[in-house]
C-alpha positions in Angstrom: -58.3 55.5 67.5 -59.2 52.2 66.0 -60.8 51.6 62.7 -62.8 48.5 61.7 -62.1 47.1 58.3 -65.0 45.5 56.6 -64.1 42.0 55.5 -64.7 41.3 51.9 -66.4 38.0 51.3 -65.5 36.3 48.1 -67.7 33.6 46.6 -66.3 30.9 44.3 -66.6 31.7 40.6 -69.5 29.9 38.9 -69.6 30.2 35.1 -73.2 29.1 35.1 -74.2 32.4 36.7 -73.1 34.2 33.5 -74.5 31.9 30.9 -77.8 33.8 30.6 -78.4 33.6 26.9 -77.7 31.6 23.8 -74.9 33.9 22.6 -73.0 33.7 25.8 -73.4 29.9 25.9 -72.2 29.6 22.3 -69.2 31.8 22.9 -68.3 29.9 26.1 -68.6 26.5 24.3 -66.6 27.6 21.3 -63.8 28.9 23.5 -63.7 25.6 25.4 -63.8 23.5 22.2 -60.8 25.4 20.9 -58.7 24.2 23.8 -59.1 20.5 22.9 -59.3 19.7 26.6 -61.9 17.0 27.1 -62.2 17.5 30.9 -62.7 21.2 30.3 -65.4 20.3 27.8 -67.2 18.2 30.3 -67.0 21.0 32.9 -68.3 23.5 30.4 -71.2 21.2 29.5 -71.9 20.9 33.2 -71.9 24.6 33.6 -74.3 25.1 30.8 -76.5 22.3 32.1 -76.6 24.0 35.6 -77.5 27.3 33.9 -80.4 25.7 32.0 -81.5 23.5 34.9 -79.9 20.1 35.4 -83.1 18.2 35.9 -84.7 19.5 32.7 -81.5 18.9 30.7 -81.3 15.3 32.0 -84.9 14.8 31.0 -84.4 16.3 27.6 -81.3 14.2 27.0 -83.1 11.0 28.1 -80.8 10.5 31.1 -81.2 10.3 34.9 -80.1 13.4 36.8 -77.4 11.5 38.6 -76.2 9.9 35.4 -75.9 13.3 33.9 -73.8 14.6 36.8 -71.5 11.5 36.5 -71.1 11.9 32.8 -70.1 15.5 33.1 -67.5 14.9 35.8 -63.9 15.6 34.8 -62.1 12.4 34.2 -65.4 10.6 33.2 -65.4 8.9 29.8 -68.9 9.4 28.6 -69.9 7.8 25.3 -69.9 10.1 22.3 -73.7 9.6 21.9 -74.2 10.8 25.5 -72.2 14.0 24.8 -74.3 14.6 21.6 -77.6 14.0 23.5 -76.5 16.4 26.2 -75.4 19.0 23.7 -78.7 18.7 21.8 -80.6 19.0 25.1 -78.6 22.2 25.9 -79.4 23.7 22.5 -75.7 23.5 21.5 -74.6 22.3 18.1 -71.1 20.9 17.8 -69.6 21.7 14.4 -66.4 21.0 12.6 -64.1 23.5 10.7 -60.7 23.2 9.2 -57.9 23.3 11.8 -55.7 26.4 11.6 -52.1 25.5 10.9 
């Protein structure tokens, strides 16, 4: 007697699929900012941009779509004003607070 096992198909994790509201986006961005990892910050901004629609975010930020993709690639060194424009276009506010010691 032989049994057939159903193969489980796994899909790559995509954070953008879960960033469905402002609260989820804010929590995600705060968690990433706490790491201090600039490449992770660029990835997170890219995830949020994809969740919101890359073309619309690029337009709102005053960038070309390809320029936005390049700016949010890990290892890229976007200008700070570009990061601020993208954050504003995403509806994300970057804030400062005292570092915990």
